[in-house]
Structure formats: C-alpha cells, structure tokens
C-alpha positions in Angstrom: 12.0 -17.1 10.3 15.5 -15.9 10.1 14.3 -13.2 8.3 12.2 -12.0 10.8 14.8 -12.9 13.7 17.1 -10.9 11.3 15.4 -7.8 10.4 13.0 -7.6 13.0 10.5 -5.0 12.6 9.6 -4.1 8.4 8.1 -1.4 8.9 11.4 0.3 10.4 12.4 0.8 6.6 10.6 3.1 4.6 11.0 1.7 0.8 11.3 -1.3 0.1 15.6 -0.1 -1.4 16.2 0.5 2.5 15.3 -2.8 2.9 17.6 -4.8 0.4 20.6 -1.9 1.0 20.4 -3.3 4.3 20.1 -7.0 3.5 23.5 -6.3 1.1 21.1 -6.6 -2.3 22.0 -3.4 -3.7 24.5 -3.5 -6.8 27.7 -1.8 -6.1 28.5 1.5 -8.1 31.6 2.9 -9.8 30.3 6.4 -11.3 32.2 8.9 -12.9 31.0 12.0 -14.0 28.1 10.8 -16.7 29.2 7.4 -16.6 27.1 5.1 -14.4 28.6 1.7 -13.9 26.6 -1.3 -11.5 29.0 -3.7 -10.7 28.0 -7.1 -8.5 25.8 -7.1 -5.1 27.5 -5.1 -2.0 27.1 -7.9 0.0 27.2 -5.3 3.2 24.4 -7.0 4.8 23.6 -10.1 7.3 25.7 -13.3 5.2 23.0 -16.3 6.3 20.0 -14.1 5.2 21.5 -12.8 1.8 22.8 -16.7 1.2 19.3 -17.8 2.2 17.0 -15.4 0.7 19.4 -15.8 -2.6 18.6 -19.3 -3.0 15.1 -19.3 -2.4 15.3 -17.1 -5.6 16.7 -19.4 -7.2 15.1 -22.5 -6.3 11.6 -20.4 -7.0 13.4 -20.0 -10.6 13.7 -23.7 -11.1 10.6 -24.9 -10.3 8.2 -21.7 -11.7 8.3 -21.7 -15.5 7.0 -18.4 -15.6 9.6 -17.0 -13.0 12.7 -18.5 -15.6 11.4 -16.0 -18.1 12.2 -12.9 -15.7 
C-alpha cells in the first residue's frame, strides 16, 4: 500500500532502474578516469518506502532458502 501511495503510477518510469533511482536504491558512485567505485545506496529517495522495501527483502531472505543464496 505504501508503495502505491508514494510512487503512484509506475508507468511514468520508462525503466526499472529509473524507479530504483527515484527510491534511492541505486548505489552512489565515485569515479575518476578509468576507476569506477560504487558505494552504499544513495538514500536520496523516500526514507519510509526505502526502509519498508529493504526490510521486506531481508524478511524474504530469512524465510526463503533460495533467496539466501542470491
């Protein structure tokens, strides 16, 4: 429910990467020259929704052995 209330119509995002970026789930990047270094998630999006999605993922990984291996 929170996802629908915060995001609204997901068709406004042309790709899933754009939606992930909107939510702040894309890693930050510190690049220079040929070196590309990815950091932690950017935390730029909606804090409540990002927290709910991360907790849902952690809960799913705890309950499903297949997800634990990923």
